[in-house]
PDBQT receptor file of N, H, CA, C and O in Angstrom, charges set to zero:
ATOM      1  N   UNK A   1       2.475  -7.400 -11.215  1.00  0.00    +0.000 N 
ATOM      2  CA  UNK A   1       1.104  -6.677 -11.054  1.00  0.00    +0.000 C 
ATOM      3  C   UNK A   1       0.254  -7.174 -12.253  1.00  0.00    +0.000 C 
ATOM      4  O   UNK A   1      -0.972  -7.229 -12.159  1.00  0.00    +0.000 OA
ATOM      5  N   UNK A   2       0.869  -7.511 -13.305  1.00  0.00    +0.000 N 
ATOM      6  H   UNK A   2       1.865  -7.466 -13.382  1.00  0.00    +0.000 HD
ATOM      7  CA  UNK A   2       0.138  -7.652 -14.811  1.00  0.00    +0.000 C 
ATOM      8  C   UNK A   2      -0.413  -9.080 -14.715  1.00  0.00    +0.000 C 
ATOM      9  O   UNK A   2      -1.272  -9.471 -15.504  1.00  0.00    +0.000 OA
ATOM     10  N   UNK A   3       0.101  -9.877 -13.716  1.00  0.00    +0.000 N 
ATOM     11  H   UNK A   3       0.799  -9.560 -13.075  1.00  0.00    +0.000 HD
ATOM     12  CA  UNK A   3      -0.623 -11.329 -13.442  1.00  0.00    +0.000 C 
ATOM     13  C   UNK A   3      -1.646 -11.147 -12.808  1.00  0.00    +0.000 C 
ATOM     14  O   UNK A   3      -2.548 -11.955 -13.030  1.00  0.00    +0.000 OA
ATOM     15  N   UNK A   4      -1.869 -10.213 -11.946  1.00  0.00    +0.000 N 
ATOM     16  H   UNK A   4      -1.137  -9.557 -11.765  1.00  0.00    +0.000 HD
ATOM     17  CA  UNK A   4      -3.456 -10.154 -11.197  1.00  0.00    +0.000 C 
ATOM     18  C   UNK A   4      -4.442  -9.372 -11.932  1.00  0.00    +0.000 C 
ATOM     19  O   UNK A   4      -5.661  -9.512 -11.840  1.00  0.00    +0.000 OA
ATOM     20  N   UNK A   5      -3.820  -8.537 -12.669  1.00  0.00    +0.000 N 
ATOM     21  H   UNK A   5      -2.829  -8.424 -12.744  1.00  0.00    +0.000 HD
ATOM     22  CA  UNK A   5      -4.576  -7.698 -13.541  1.00  0.00    +0.000 C 
ATOM     23  C   UNK A   5      -5.925  -8.017 -14.158  1.00  0.00    +0.000 C 
ATOM     24  O   UNK A   5      -5.693  -8.814 -15.067  1.00  0.00    +0.000 OA
ATOM     25  N   UNK A   6      -7.134  -7.787 -14.095  1.00  0.00    +0.000 N 
ATOM     26  H   UNK A   6      -7.323  -7.140 -13.356  1.00  0.00    +0.000 HD
ATOM     27  CA  UNK A   6      -8.163  -8.177 -14.480  1.00  0.00    +0.000 C 
ATOM     28  C   UNK A   6      -8.934  -9.317 -13.884  1.00  0.00    +0.000 C 
ATOM     29  O   UNK A   6     -10.006  -9.790 -14.262  1.00  0.00    +0.000 OA
ATOM     30  N   UNK A   7      -8.020  -9.732 -12.677  1.00  0.00    +0.000 N 
ATOM     31  H   UNK A   7      -7.149  -9.348 -12.371  1.00  0.00    +0.000 HD
ATOM     32  CA  UNK A   7      -8.667 -10.935 -11.897  1.00  0.00    +0.000 C 
ATOM     33  C   UNK A   7      -9.175 -10.269 -10.533  1.00  0.00    +0.000 C 
ATOM     34  O   UNK A   7     -10.091 -10.882  -9.984  1.00  0.00    +0.000 OA
ATOM     35  N   UNK A   8      -8.718  -9.108  -9.906  1.00  0.00    +0.000 N 
ATOM     36  H   UNK A   8      -7.974  -8.610 -10.352  1.00  0.00    +0.000 HD
ATOM     37  CA  UNK A   8      -8.836  -8.263  -9.067  1.00  0.00    +0.000 C 
ATOM     38  C   UNK A   8      -9.470  -6.747  -9.133  1.00  0.00    +0.000 C 
ATOM     39  O   UNK A   8      -9.352  -6.204 -10.232  1.00  0.00    +0.000 OA
ATOM     40  N   UNK A   9     -10.032  -6.103  -8.250  1.00  0.00    +0.000 N 
ATOM     41  H   UNK A   9     -10.128  -6.545  -7.358  1.00  0.00    +0.000 HD
ATOM     42  CA  UNK A   9     -10.105  -4.847  -8.643  1.00  0.00    +0.000 C 
ATOM     43  C   UNK A   9      -8.795  -4.195  -8.720  1.00  0.00    +0.000 C 
ATOM     44  O   UNK A   9      -7.740  -4.620  -8.250  1.00  0.00    +0.000 OA
ATOM     45  N   UNK A  10      -9.050  -2.806  -9.551  1.00  0.00    +0.000 N 
ATOM     46  H   UNK A  10      -9.907  -2.461  -9.933  1.00  0.00    +0.000 HD
ATOM     47  CA  UNK A  10      -8.038  -2.009  -9.692  1.00  0.00    +0.000 C 
ATOM     48  C   UNK A  10      -7.743  -1.254  -8.312  1.00  0.00    +0.000 C 
ATOM     49  O   UNK A  10      -6.668  -0.722  -8.033  1.00  0.00    +0.000 OA
ATOM     50  N   UNK A  11      -8.710  -1.291  -7.615  1.00  0.00    +0.000 N 
ATOM     51  H   UNK A  11      -9.582  -1.723  -7.842  1.00  0.00    +0.000 HD
ATOM     52  CA  UNK A  11      -8.093  -0.495  -6.388  1.00  0.00    +0.000 C 
ATOM     53  C   UNK A  11      -7.252  -1.461  -5.461  1.00  0.00    +0.000 C 
ATOM     54  O   UNK A  11      -6.326  -0.971  -4.814  1.00  0.00    +0.000 OA
ATOM     55  N   UNK A  12      -7.532  -2.810  -5.367  1.00  0.00    +0.000 N 
ATOM     56  H   UNK A  12      -8.284  -3.208  -5.893  1.00  0.00    +0.000 HD
ATOM     57  CA  UNK A  12      -6.378  -4.178  -5.082  1.00  0.00    +0.000 C 
ATOM     58  C   UNK A  12      -5.038  -3.680  -5.747  1.00  0.00    +0.000 C 
ATOM     59  O   UNK A  12      -4.042  -3.357  -5.099  1.00  0.00    +0.000 OA
ATOM     60  N   UNK A  13      -5.116  -3.662  -6.838  1.00  0.00    +0.000 N 
ATOM     61  H   UNK A  13      -5.925  -3.924  -7.364  1.00  0.00    +0.000 HD
ATOM     62  CA  UNK A  13      -3.813  -3.348  -7.656  1.00  0.00    +0.000 C 
ATOM     63  C   UNK A  13      -3.063  -2.147  -7.210  1.00  0.00    +0.000 C 
ATOM     64  O   UNK A  13      -1.834  -2.206  -7.258  1.00  0.00    +0.000 OA
ATOM     65  N   UNK A  14      -3.762  -0.827  -6.688  1.00  0.00    +0.000 N 
ATOM     66  H   UNK A  14      -4.760  -0.779  -6.649  1.00  0.00    +0.000 HD
ATOM     67  CA  UNK A  14      -3.203   0.290  -6.734  1.00  0.00    +0.000 C 
ATOM     68  C   UNK A  14      -2.761   0.108  -4.903  1.00  0.00    +0.000 C 
ATOM     69  O   UNK A  14      -1.866   0.808  -4.429  1.00  0.00    +0.000 OA
ATOM     70  N   UNK A  15      -3.405  -0.746  -4.185  1.00  0.00    +0.000 N 
ATOM     71  H   UNK A  15      -4.132  -1.314  -4.570  1.00  0.00    +0.000 HD
ATOM     72  CA  UNK A  15      -2.835  -0.942  -2.831  1.00  0.00    +0.000 C 
ATOM     73  C   UNK A  15      -1.336  -1.761  -2.946  1.00  0.00    +0.000 C 
ATOM     74  O   UNK A  15      -0.262  -1.270  -2.599  1.00  0.00    +0.000 OA
ATOM     75  N   UNK A  16      -1.470  -2.725  -3.350  1.00  0.00    +0.000 N 
ATOM     76  H   UNK A  16      -2.343  -3.124  -3.632  1.00  0.00    +0.000 HD
ATOM     77  CA  UNK A  16      -0.246  -3.526  -3.706  1.00  0.00    +0.000 C 
ATOM     78  C   UNK A  16       0.922  -2.584  -4.197  1.00  0.00    +0.000 C 
ATOM     79  O   UNK A  16       2.003  -2.517  -3.612  1.00  0.00    +0.000 OA
ATOM     80  N   UNK A  17       0.520  -1.686  -5.604  1.00  0.00    +0.000 N 
ATOM     81  H   UNK A  17      -0.358  -1.740  -6.078  1.00  0.00    +0.000 HD
ATOM     82  CA  UNK A  17       1.679  -1.070  -5.787  1.00  0.00    +0.000 C 
ATOM     83  C   UNK A  17       1.984   0.006  -4.947  1.00  0.00    +0.000 C 
ATOM     84  O   UNK A  17       3.045   0.562  -5.234  1.00  0.00    +0.000 OA
ATOM     85  N   UNK A  18       1.273   0.537  -3.846  1.00  0.00    +0.000 N 
ATOM     86  H   UNK A  18       0.412   0.085  -3.613  1.00  0.00    +0.000 HD
ATOM     87  CA  UNK A  18       1.612   1.668  -3.294  1.00  0.00    +0.000 C 
ATOM     88  C   UNK A  18       2.303   0.765  -2.047  1.00  0.00    +0.000 C 
ATOM     89  O   UNK A  18       3.009   1.512  -1.368  1.00  0.00    +0.000 OA
ATOM     90  N   UNK A  19       2.307  -0.246  -1.682  1.00  0.00    +0.000 N 
ATOM     91  H   UNK A  19       1.734  -0.853  -2.233  1.00  0.00    +0.000 HD
ATOM     92  CA  UNK A  19       3.069  -1.113  -0.853  1.00  0.00    +0.000 C 
ATOM     93  C   UNK A  19       4.315  -1.514  -1.230  1.00  0.00    +0.000 C 
ATOM     94  O   UNK A  19       5.231  -1.427  -0.413  1.00  0.00    +0.000 OA
ATOM     95  N   UNK A  20       4.521  -1.962  -2.384  1.00  0.00    +0.000 N 
ATOM     96  H   UNK A  20       3.777  -2.034  -3.048  1.00  0.00    +0.000 HD
ATOM     97  CA  UNK A  20       5.729  -2.120  -3.097  1.00  0.00    +0.000 C 
ATOM     98  C   UNK A  20       6.442  -0.759  -3.042  1.00  0.00    +0.000 C 
ATOM     99  O   UNK A  20       7.529  -0.754  -2.465  1.00  0.00    +0.000 OA
ATOM    100  N   UNK A  21       6.108   0.094  -3.422  1.00  0.00    +0.000 N 
ATOM    101  H   UNK A  21       5.225   0.090  -3.891  1.00  0.00    +0.000 HD
ATOM    102  CA  UNK A  21       6.630   1.377  -3.543  1.00  0.00    +0.000 C 
ATOM    103  C   UNK A  21       7.451   1.778  -1.864  1.00  0.00    +0.000 C 
ATOM    104  O   UNK A  21       8.613   2.075  -1.589  1.00  0.00    +0.000 OA
ATOM    105  N   UNK A  22       6.539   1.653  -1.235  1.00  0.00    +0.000 N 
ATOM    106  H   UNK A  22       5.594   1.412  -1.459  1.00  0.00    +0.000 HD
ATOM    107  CA  UNK A  22       6.759   1.677   0.538  1.00  0.00    +0.000 C 
ATOM    108  C   UNK A  22       8.116   0.566   0.653  1.00  0.00    +0.000 C 
ATOM    109  O   UNK A  22       9.166   0.959   1.162  1.00  0.00    +0.000 OA
ATOM    110  N   UNK A  23       8.009  -0.513   0.252  1.00  0.00    +0.000 N 
ATOM    111  H   UNK A  23       7.156  -0.833  -0.161  1.00  0.00    +0.000 HD
ATOM    112  CA  UNK A  23       9.200  -1.374   0.620  1.00  0.00    +0.000 C 
ATOM    113  C   UNK A  23      10.504  -1.103  -0.175  1.00  0.00    +0.000 C 
ATOM    114  O   UNK A  23      11.626  -1.464   0.183  1.00  0.00    +0.000 OA
ATOM    115  N   UNK A  24      10.225  -0.473  -1.212  1.00  0.00    +0.000 N 
ATOM    116  H   UNK A  24       9.315  -0.180  -1.503  1.00  0.00    +0.000 HD
ATOM    117  CA  UNK A  24      11.218  -0.102  -2.145  1.00  0.00    +0.000 C 
ATOM    118  C   UNK A  24      11.933   0.928  -1.464  1.00  0.00    +0.000 C 
ATOM    119  O   UNK A  24      13.148   0.815  -1.305  1.00  0.00    +0.000 OA
ATOM    120  N   UNK A  25      11.191   2.098  -0.969  1.00  0.00    +0.000 N 
ATOM    121  H   UNK A  25      10.204   2.189  -1.098  1.00  0.00    +0.000 HD
ATOM    122  CA  UNK A  25      11.998   3.301  -0.449  1.00  0.00    +0.000 C 
ATOM    123  C   UNK A  25      12.537   2.645   0.809  1.00  0.00    +0.000 C 
ATOM    124  O   UNK A  25      13.747   2.717   1.024  1.00  0.00    +0.000 OA
ATOM    125  N   UNK A  26      11.767   2.035   1.625  1.00  0.00    +0.000 N 
ATOM    126  H   UNK A  26      10.784   1.977   1.450  1.00  0.00    +0.000 HD
ATOM    127  CA  UNK A  26      12.153   1.612   3.155  1.00  0.00    +0.000 C 
ATOM    128  C   UNK A  26      13.369   1.026   2.840  1.00  0.00    +0.000 C 
ATOM    129  O   UNK A  26      14.218   1.450   3.623  1.00  0.00    +0.000 OA
ATOM    130  N   UNK A  27      13.868   0.182   1.984  1.00  0.00    +0.000 N 
ATOM    131  H   UNK A  27      13.178  -0.163   1.348  1.00  0.00    +0.000 HD
ATOM    132  CA  UNK A  27      15.135  -0.682   1.984  1.00  0.00    +0.000 C 
ATOM    133  C   UNK A  27      16.302   0.433   1.081  1.00  0.00    +0.000 C 
ATOM    134  O   UNK A  27      17.436   0.043   0.803  1.00  0.00    +0.000 OA
ATOM    135  N   UNK A  28      15.979   1.327   0.842  1.00  0.00    +0.000 N 
ATOM    136  H   UNK A  28      15.057   1.643   1.068  1.00  0.00    +0.000 HD
ATOM    137  CA  UNK A  28      17.174   2.299   0.609  1.00  0.00    +0.000 C 
ATOM    138  C   UNK A  28      18.406   2.355   1.772  1.00  0.00    +0.000 C 
ATOM    139  O   UNK A  28      18.191   2.368   2.984  1.00  0.00    +0.000 OA
ATOM    140  N   UNK A  29      19.474   2.379   1.263  1.00  0.00    +0.000 N 
ATOM    141  H   UNK A  29      19.649   2.369   0.279  1.00  0.00    +0.000 HD
ATOM    142  CA  UNK A  29      20.889   2.419   1.951  1.00  0.00    +0.000 C 
ATOM    143  C   UNK A  29      20.728   3.808   2.573  1.00  0.00    +0.000 C 
ATOM    144  O   UNK A  29      20.856   3.676   3.790  1.00  0.00    +0.000 OA
ATOM    145  N   UNK A  30      20.569   4.696   2.345  1.00  0.00    +0.000 N 
ATOM    146  H   UNK A  30      20.465   4.803   1.356  1.00  0.00    +0.000 HD
ATOM    147  CA  UNK A  30      20.792   6.149   2.786  1.00  0.00    +0.000 C 
ATOM    148  C   UNK A  30      19.410   6.855   2.894  1.00  0.00    +0.000 C 
ATOM    149  O   UNK A  30      18.590   6.505   2.045  1.00  0.00    +0.000 OA
ATOM    150  N   UNK A  31      19.004   7.822   3.828  1.00  0.00    +0.000 N 
ATOM    151  H   UNK A  31      19.670   8.106   4.517  1.00  0.00    +0.000 HD
ATOM    152  CA  UNK A  31      17.626   8.420   3.903  1.00  0.00    +0.000 C 
ATOM    153  C   UNK A  31      18.276   9.837   3.844  1.00  0.00    +0.000 C 
ATOM    154  O   UNK A  31      19.368  10.163   4.310  1.00  0.00    +0.000 OA
ATOM    155  N   UNK A  32      17.417  10.575   3.203  1.00  0.00    +0.000 N 
ATOM    156  H   UNK A  32      16.530  10.311   2.824  1.00  0.00    +0.000 HD
ATOM    157  CA  UNK A  32      17.390  11.951   3.505  1.00  0.00    +0.000 C 
ATOM    158  C   UNK A  32      16.273  12.525   3.849  1.00  0.00    +0.000 C 
ATOM    159  O   UNK A  32      15.293  11.802   4.027  1.00  0.00    +0.000 OA
ATOM    160  N   UNK A  33      16.164  13.933   4.021  1.00  0.00    +0.000 N 
ATOM    161  H   UNK A  33      16.960  14.520   3.877  1.00  0.00    +0.000 HD
ATOM    162  CA  UNK A  33      14.276  14.404   4.379  1.00  0.00    +0.000 C 
ATOM    163  C   UNK A  33      13.561  13.981   3.306  1.00  0.00    +0.000 C 
ATOM    164  O   UNK A  33      12.566  13.286   3.511  1.00  0.00    +0.000 OA
ATOM    165  N   UNK A  34      13.926  14.309   2.043  1.00  0.00    +0.000 N 
ATOM    166  H   UNK A  34      14.735  14.874   1.877  1.00  0.00    +0.000 HD
ATOM    167  CA  UNK A  34      13.050  13.831   1.085  1.00  0.00    +0.000 C 
ATOM    168  C   UNK A  34      12.706  12.565   0.947  1.00  0.00    +0.000 C 
ATOM    169  O   UNK A  34      11.610  12.241   0.490  1.00  0.00    +0.000 OA
ATOM    170  N   UNK A  35      13.829  11.510   1.423  1.00  0.00    +0.000 N 
ATOM    171  H   UNK A  35      14.719  11.773   1.794  1.00  0.00    +0.000 HD
ATOM    172  CA  UNK A  35      13.285  10.167   1.220  1.00  0.00    +0.000 C 
ATOM    173  C   UNK A  35      12.145   9.725   2.331  1.00  0.00    +0.000 C 
ATOM    174  O   UNK A  35      11.206   8.954   2.133  1.00  0.00    +0.000 OA
ATOM    175  N   UNK A  36      12.516  10.500   3.696  1.00  0.00    +0.000 N 
ATOM    176  H   UNK A  36      13.278  11.126   3.857  1.00  0.00    +0.000 HD
ATOM    177  CA  UNK A  36      11.723  10.237   4.599  1.00  0.00    +0.000 C 
ATOM    178  C   UNK A  36      10.242  10.974   4.047  1.00  0.00    +0.000 C 
ATOM    179  O   UNK A  36       9.188  10.477   4.443  1.00  0.00    +0.000 OA
ATOM    180  N   UNK A  37      10.216  11.792   3.416  1.00  0.00    +0.000 N 
ATOM    181  H   UNK A  37      11.072  12.196   3.093  1.00  0.00    +0.000 HD
ATOM    182  CA  UNK A  37       9.094  12.499   2.997  1.00  0.00    +0.000 C 
ATOM    183  C   UNK A  37       8.183  11.597   1.972  1.00  0.00    +0.000 C 
ATOM    184  O   UNK A  37       6.956  11.538   1.898  1.00  0.00    +0.000 OA
ATOM    185  N   UNK A  38       9.009  11.037   1.342  1.00  0.00    +0.000 N 
ATOM    186  H   UNK A  38      10.006  11.085   1.403  1.00  0.00    +0.000 HD
ATOM    187  CA  UNK A  38       8.694  10.086   0.409  1.00  0.00    +0.000 C 
ATOM    188  C   UNK A  38       7.610   8.707   0.749  1.00  0.00    +0.000 C 
ATOM    189  O   UNK A  38       6.605   8.190   0.260  1.00  0.00    +0.000 OA
ATOM    190  N   UNK A  39       8.514   8.519   1.880  1.00  0.00    +0.000 N 
ATOM    191  H   UNK A  39       9.330   8.939   2.277  1.00  0.00    +0.000 HD
ATOM    192  CA  UNK A  39       8.314   7.139   2.731  1.00  0.00    +0.000 C 
ATOM    193  C   UNK A  39       6.774   7.742   3.251  1.00  0.00    +0.000 C 
ATOM    194  O   UNK A  39       5.828   7.015   2.946  1.00  0.00    +0.000 OA
ATOM    195  N   UNK A  40       6.499   8.802   3.887  1.00  0.00    +0.000 N 
ATOM    196  H   UNK A  40       7.268   9.392   4.134  1.00  0.00    +0.000 HD
ATOM    197  CA  UNK A  40       5.473   8.944   5.079  1.00  0.00    +0.000 C 
ATOM    198  C   UNK A  40       4.382   9.126   4.022  1.00  0.00    +0.000 C 
ATOM    199  O   UNK A  40       3.282   8.605   4.204  1.00  0.00    +0.000 OA
ATOM    200  N   UNK A  41       4.699  10.012   2.671  1.00  0.00    +0.000 N 
ATOM    201  H   UNK A  41       5.593  10.436   2.523  1.00  0.00    +0.000 HD
ATOM    202  CA  UNK A  41       3.642  10.263   1.727  1.00  0.00    +0.000 C 
ATOM    203  C   UNK A  41       3.095   8.726   1.263  1.00  0.00    +0.000 C 
ATOM    204  O   UNK A  41       1.887   8.493   1.255  1.00  0.00    +0.000 OA
ATOM    205  N   UNK A  42       3.935   7.859   0.938  1.00  0.00    +0.000 N 
ATOM    206  H   UNK A  42       4.917   8.049   0.944  1.00  0.00    +0.000 HD
ATOM    207  CA  UNK A  42       3.741   6.558   0.404  1.00  0.00    +0.000 C 
ATOM    208  C   UNK A  42       2.673   5.855   1.265  1.00  0.00    +0.000 C 
ATOM    209  O   UNK A  42       1.669   5.341   0.771  1.00  0.00    +0.000 OA
ATOM    210  N   UNK A  43       3.028   5.868   2.949  1.00  0.00    +0.000 N 
ATOM    211  H   UNK A  43       3.843   6.286   3.350  1.00  0.00    +0.000 HD
ATOM    212  CA  UNK A  43       2.277   5.271   3.722  1.00  0.00    +0.000 C 
ATOM    213  C   UNK A  43       0.977   5.476   3.869  1.00  0.00    +0.000 C 
ATOM    214  O   UNK A  43       0.057   4.667   3.989  1.00  0.00    +0.000 OA
ATOM    215  N   UNK A  44       0.991   7.151   3.837  1.00  0.00    +0.000 N 
ATOM    216  H   UNK A  44       1.738   7.808   3.739  1.00  0.00    +0.000 HD
ATOM    217  CA  UNK A  44      -0.470   7.806   3.609  1.00  0.00    +0.000 C 
ATOM    218  C   UNK A  44      -1.356   7.248   2.748  1.00  0.00    +0.000 C 
ATOM    219  O   UNK A  44      -2.511   6.913   3.010  1.00  0.00    +0.000 OA
ATOM    220  N   UNK A  45      -0.688   7.143   1.538  1.00  0.00    +0.000 N 
ATOM    221  H   UNK A  45       0.251   7.416   1.326  1.00  0.00    +0.000 HD
ATOM    222  CA  UNK A  45      -1.589   6.788   0.352  1.00  0.00    +0.000 C 
ATOM    223  C   UNK A  45      -1.799   5.056   0.340  1.00  0.00    +0.000 C 
ATOM    224  O   UNK A  45      -2.674   4.498  -0.321  1.00  0.00    +0.000 OA
ATOM    225  N   UNK A  46      -0.829   4.367   1.193  1.00  0.00    +0.000 N 
ATOM    226  H   UNK A  46      -0.118   4.821   1.731  1.00  0.00    +0.000 HD
ATOM    227  CA  UNK A  46      -1.137   2.879   1.264  1.00  0.00    +0.000 C 
ATOM    228  C   UNK A  46      -2.464   2.951   2.264  1.00  0.00    +0.000 C 
ATOM    229  O   UNK A  46      -3.485   2.309   2.020  1.00  0.00    +0.000 OA
ATOM    230  N   UNK A  47      -2.340   3.669   3.225  1.00  0.00    +0.000 N 
ATOM    231  H   UNK A  47      -1.510   4.190   3.423  1.00  0.00    +0.000 HD
ATOM    232  CA  UNK A  47      -3.790   3.763   4.201  1.00  0.00    +0.000 C 
ATOM    233  C   UNK A  47      -5.105   3.938   3.416  1.00  0.00    +0.000 C 
ATOM    234  O   UNK A  47      -6.118   3.307   3.720  1.00  0.00    +0.000 OA
ATOM    235  N   UNK A  48      -5.058   4.772   2.448  1.00  0.00    +0.000 N 
ATOM    236  H   UNK A  48      -4.236   5.285   2.201  1.00  0.00    +0.000 HD
ATOM    237  CA  UNK A  48      -6.153   5.672   1.892  1.00  0.00    +0.000 C 
ATOM    238  C   UNK A  48      -6.342   4.283   1.093  1.00  0.00    +0.000 C 
ATOM    239  O   UNK A  48      -7.431   3.849   1.471  1.00  0.00    +0.000 OA
ATOM    240  N   UNK A  49      -5.811   3.443   0.216  1.00  0.00    +0.000 N 
ATOM    241  H   UNK A  49      -4.927   3.795  -0.091  1.00  0.00    +0.000 HD
ATOM    242  CA  UNK A  49      -5.812   2.174  -0.526  1.00  0.00    +0.000 C 
ATOM    243  C   UNK A  49      -6.529   1.056   0.224  1.00  0.00    +0.000 C 
ATOM    244  O   UNK A  49      -7.562   0.493  -0.138  1.00  0.00    +0.000 OA
ATOM    245  N   UNK A  50      -5.817   0.826   1.326  1.00  0.00    +0.000 N 
ATOM    246  H   UNK A  50      -4.978   1.284   1.620  1.00  0.00    +0.000 HD
ATOM    247  CA  UNK A  50      -6.056  -0.362   1.981  1.00  0.00    +0.000 C 
ATOM    248  C   UNK A  50      -7.466  -0.507   2.293  1.00  0.00    +0.000 C 
ATOM    249  O   UNK A  50      -7.782  -1.688   2.434  1.00  0.00    +0.000 OA
ATOM    250  N   UNK A  51      -8.425   0.335   2.447  1.00  0.00    +0.000 N 
ATOM    251  H   UNK A  51      -8.168   1.295   2.332  1.00  0.00    +0.000 HD
ATOM    252  CA  UNK A  51      -9.732   0.077   2.712  1.00  0.00    +0.000 C 
ATOM    253  C   UNK A  51     -10.633  -0.678   1.898  1.00  0.00    +0.000 C 
ATOM    254  O   UNK A  51     -11.765  -1.038   2.223  1.00  0.00    +0.000 OA
ATOM    255  N   UNK A  52     -10.004  -0.907   0.740  1.00  0.00    +0.000 N 
ATOM    256  H   UNK A  52      -9.085  -0.615   0.476  1.00  0.00    +0.000 HD
ATOM    257  CA  UNK A  52     -10.472  -1.892   0.005  1.00  0.00    +0.000 C 
ATOM    258  C   UNK A  52     -10.544  -3.411  -0.007  1.00  0.00    +0.000 C 
ATOM    259  O   UNK A  52     -11.201  -4.186  -0.702  1.00  0.00    +0.000 OA
ATOM    260  N   UNK A  53      -9.523  -3.632   1.139  1.00  0.00    +0.000 N 
ATOM    261  H   UNK A  53      -8.990  -3.003   1.704  1.00  0.00    +0.000 HD
ATOM    262  CA  UNK A  53      -9.555  -5.117   1.562  1.00  0.00    +0.000 C 
ATOM    263  C   UNK A  53     -10.827  -5.094   2.568  1.00  0.00    +0.000 C 
ATOM    264  O   UNK A  53     -11.435  -6.157   2.696  1.00  0.00    +0.000 OA
ATOM    265  N   UNK A  54     -11.334  -3.802   3.392  1.00  0.00    +0.000 N 
ATOM    266  H   UNK A  54     -10.840  -2.939   3.288  1.00  0.00    +0.000 HD
ATOM    267  CA  UNK A  54     -12.379  -4.066   4.214  1.00  0.00    +0.000 C 
ATOM    268  C   UNK A  54     -13.786  -4.108   3.192  1.00  0.00    +0.000 C 
ATOM    269  O   UNK A  54     -14.675  -4.953   3.295  1.00  0.00    +0.000 OA
ATOM    270  N   UNK A  55     -13.767  -3.419   2.576  1.00  0.00    +0.000 N 
ATOM    271  H   UNK A  55     -13.045  -2.733   2.493  1.00  0.00    +0.000 HD
ATOM    272  CA  UNK A  55     -14.770  -3.386   1.603  1.00  0.00    +0.000 C 
ATOM    273  C   UNK A  55     -15.096  -4.642   0.890  1.00  0.00    +0.000 C 
ATOM    274  O   UNK A  55     -16.285  -4.950   0.806  1.00  0.00    +0.000 OA
ATOM    275  N   UNK A  56     -14.410  -5.221   0.491  1.00  0.00    +0.000 N 
ATOM    276  H   UNK A  56     -13.444  -4.971   0.559  1.00  0.00    +0.000 HD
ATOM    277  CA  UNK A  56     -14.313  -6.771  -0.167  1.00  0.00    +0.000 C 
ATOM    278  C   UNK A  56     -14.566  -7.807   0.808  1.00  0.00    +0.000 C 
ATOM    279  O   UNK A  56     -14.980  -8.910   0.449  1.00  0.00    +0.000 OA
ATOM    280  N   UNK A  57     -14.248  -7.401   2.546  1.00  0.00    +0.000 N 
ATOM    281  H   UNK A  57     -13.912  -6.505   2.838  1.00  0.00    +0.000 HD
ATOM    282  CA  UNK A  57     -14.455  -8.307   3.394  1.00  0.00    +0.000 C 
ATOM    283  C   UNK A  57     -13.323  -9.373   3.359  1.00  0.00    +0.000 C 
ATOM    284  O   UNK A  57     -13.510 -10.590   3.343  1.00  0.00    +0.000 OA
ATOM    285  N   UNK A  58     -12.253  -8.810   3.351  1.00  0.00    +0.000 N 
ATOM    286  H   UNK A  58     -12.100  -7.821   3.364  1.00  0.00    +0.000 HD
ATOM    287  CA  UNK A  58     -11.154  -9.592   3.293  1.00  0.00    +0.000 C 
ATOM    288  C   UNK A  58     -10.482  -9.408   4.698  1.00  0.00    +0.000 C 
ATOM    289  O   UNK A  58      -9.739 -10.279   5.151  1.00  0.00    +0.000 OA
ATOM    290  N   UNK A  59     -10.728  -8.392   5.291  1.00  0.00    +0.000 N 
ATOM    291  H   UNK A  59     -11.331  -7.684   4.922  1.00  0.00    +0.000 HD
ATOM    292  CA  UNK A  59     -10.165  -7.614   6.605  1.00  0.00    +0.000 C 
ATOM    293  C   UNK A  59     -11.270  -6.868   7.290  1.00  0.00    +0.000 C 
ATOM    294  O   UNK A  59     -11.861  -5.873   6.872  1.00  0.00    +0.000 OA
ATOM    295  N   UNK A  60     -11.455  -7.544   8.462  1.00  0.00    +0.000 N 
ATOM    296  H   UNK A  60     -10.975  -8.352   8.802  1.00  0.00    +0.000 HD
ATOM    297  CA  UNK A  60     -12.373  -7.097   9.477  1.00  0.00    +0.000 C 
ATOM    298  C   UNK A  60     -12.189  -5.613   9.645  1.00  0.00    +0.000 C 
ATOM    299  O   UNK A  60     -11.046  -5.347  10.018  1.00  0.00    +0.000 OA
ATOM    300  N   UNK A  61     -13.085  -4.413   9.459  1.00  0.00    +0.000 N 
ATOM    301  H   UNK A  61     -14.013  -4.630   9.157  1.00  0.00    +0.000 HD
ATOM    302  CA  UNK A  61     -12.412  -3.075   9.851  1.00  0.00    +0.000 C 
ATOM    303  C   UNK A  61     -12.312  -2.855  11.608  1.00  0.00    +0.000 C 
ATOM    304  O   UNK A  61     -11.647  -1.951  12.115  1.00  0.00    +0.000 OA
ATOM    305  N   UNK A  62     -12.992  -3.719  12.280  1.00  0.00    +0.000 N 
ATOM    306  H   UNK A  62     -13.532  -4.453  11.869  1.00  0.00    +0.000 HD
ATOM    307  CA  UNK A  62     -12.740  -3.498  14.024  1.00  0.00    +0.000 C 
ATOM    308  C   UNK A  62     -12.066  -4.986  14.231  1.00  0.00    +0.000 C 
ATOM    309  O   UNK A  62     -12.741  -6.002  14.394  1.00  0.00    +0.000 OA
ATOM    310  N   UNK A  63     -10.613  -4.952  14.198  1.00  0.00    +0.000 N 
ATOM    311  H   UNK A  63     -10.065  -4.127  14.065  1.00  0.00    +0.000 HD
ATOM    312  CA  UNK A  63      -9.851  -6.153  14.498  1.00  0.00    +0.000 C 
ATOM    313  C   UNK A  63      -9.995  -6.185  16.358  1.00  0.00    +0.000 C 
ATOM    314  O   UNK A  63      -9.850  -5.302  17.203  1.00  0.00    +0.000 OA
ATOM    315  N   UNK A  64     -10.315  -7.515  16.438  1.00  0.00    +0.000 N 
ATOM    316  H   UNK A  64     -10.433  -8.232  15.751  1.00  0.00    +0.000 HD
ATOM    317  CA  UNK A  64     -10.151  -7.960  17.660  1.00  0.00    +0.000 C 
ATOM    318  C   UNK A  64      -8.895  -8.242  18.678  1.00  0.00    +0.000 C 
ATOM    319  O   UNK A  64      -8.025  -9.056  18.368  1.00  0.00    +0.000 OA
ATOM    320  N   UNK A  65      -8.867  -7.713  19.575  1.00  0.00    +0.000 N 
ATOM    321  H   UNK A  65      -9.574  -7.052  19.827  1.00  0.00    +0.000 HD
ATOM    322  CA  UNK A  65      -7.303  -8.144  20.479  1.00  0.00    +0.000 C 
ATOM    323  C   UNK A  65      -7.633  -9.066  21.602  1.00  0.00    +0.000 C 
ATOM    324  O   UNK A  65      -6.742  -9.484  22.341  1.00  0.00    +0.000 OA
TER     325      UNK A  65
């Protein structure tokens, strides 16, 4: 993360950090209810932070299918 700090908005770093947290939790070898709650909470935070890519024009807010 420190490699991109200062080059991208802090919201992008927050989004990447949350994504990496989600990946870390998802790759655990055993899951408990607490682990699943952490995973769900992290996913919610990711969806909150991901809007920065729409605001920057990186992702179209209305994807076409």
